[in-house]
C-alpha positions as CSV (number, residue, x, y, z in Angstrom):
1,X,-85.7,77.7,218.1
2,X,-82.1,76.6,218.3
3,X,-80.8,75.0,221.5
4,X,-78.0,77.2,222.9
5,X,-75.6,76.7,225.7
6,X,-75.9,79.2,228.5
7,X,-73.1,81.8,228.5
8,X,-72.0,80.5,231.9
9,X,-71.3,77.0,230.4
10,X,-69.6,78.2,227.1
11,X,-65.9,77.6,226.8
12,X,-63.8,79.6,224.4
13,X,-61.9,77.8,221.6
14,X,-58.6,79.0,223.2
15,X,-59.6,77.3,226.4
16,X,-60.3,74.0,224.6
17,X,-57.1,74.2,222.7
18,X,-55.2,74.2,226.0
19,X,-57.1,71.1,227.3
20,X,-54.7,68.3,226.5
21,X,-55.7,64.7,227.2
22,X,-53.4,63.1,224.6
23,X,-49.7,62.9,225.5
24,X,-48.1,62.6,222.1
25,X,-48.0,65.4,219.6
26,X,-50.0,63.6,216.9
27,X,-52.7,62.7,219.4
28,X,-52.8,66.3,220.6
29,X,-53.2,67.6,217.1
30,X,-56.0,65.1,216.4
31,X,-57.7,66.1,219.6
32,X,-57.5,69.8,218.6
33,X,-59.0,69.0,215.2
34,X,-61.9,67.1,216.9
35,X,-62.5,70.1,219.2
36,X,-62.5,72.6,216.4
37,X,-64.7,70.4,214.3
38,X,-67.3,70.3,217.0
39,X,-67.1,74.0,217.5
40,X,-67.5,74.6,213.8
41,X,-70.6,72.4,213.8
42,X,-72.0,74.3,216.8
43,X,-71.4,77.6,215.1
44,X,-73.1,76.3,211.9
45,X,-76.1,75.2,213.9
46,X,-76.4,78.7,215.5
47,X,-76.0,80.4,212.1
48,X,-78.7,78.2,210.5
49,X,-81.0,78.4,213.5
50,X,-81.0,74.6,214.1
51,X,-80.0,72.3,216.9
52,X,-77.0,69.9,216.9
53,X,-79.1,66.8,216.0
54,X,-80.3,68.6,212.9
55,X,-76.7,69.6,212.0
56,X,-75.7,65.9,212.4
57,X,-78.6,64.9,210.2
58,X,-77.5,67.3,207.5
59,X,-73.9,66.0,207.6
60,X,-75.2,62.4,207.1
61,X,-77.5,63.5,204.2
62,X,-74.8,65.5,202.5
63,X,-72.2,62.7,202.9
64,X,-74.4,59.7,202.1
65,X,-77.1,61.2,199.8
66,X,-80.7,60.2,200.5
67,X,-81.2,57.9,203.5
68,X,-84.4,56.2,204.5
69,X,-85.8,57.6,207.8
70,X,-85.0,54.4,209.6
71,X,-81.3,54.5,208.7
72,X,-81.0,58.3,209.5
73,X,-82.7,57.7,212.8
74,X,-80.3,54.8,213.6
75,X,-77.3,57.0,212.8
76,X,-78.6,59.8,215.0
77,X,-79.7,57.4,217.8
78,X,-83.3,58.7,217.7
79,X,-86.6,57.0,216.9
80,X,-88.1,57.3,213.5
81,X,-90.8,59.5,215.1
82,X,-88.1,62.0,215.7
83,X,-87.3,62.2,211.9
84,X,-89.3,64.7,209.8
85,X,-88.4,64.7,206.1
86,X,-89.5,67.6,204.1
């Protein structure tokens, strides 16, 4: 079952776009890209019915082709016991 953020903790994309930490225009745009990328990954996880660690694993496998379980675990900061390869 996917891990979902409770509605009370969810923040809209519009709210995140207004959160500015960077002070220069380029930094602000990069910050918005990062926020929207995380939101897209979250939405993908919900659509696929998987958690964010699984989404991150898919990103690594799609980008870098097959990875041994030890390398994938290191990239995800989990133990190899947490890696199931089907």
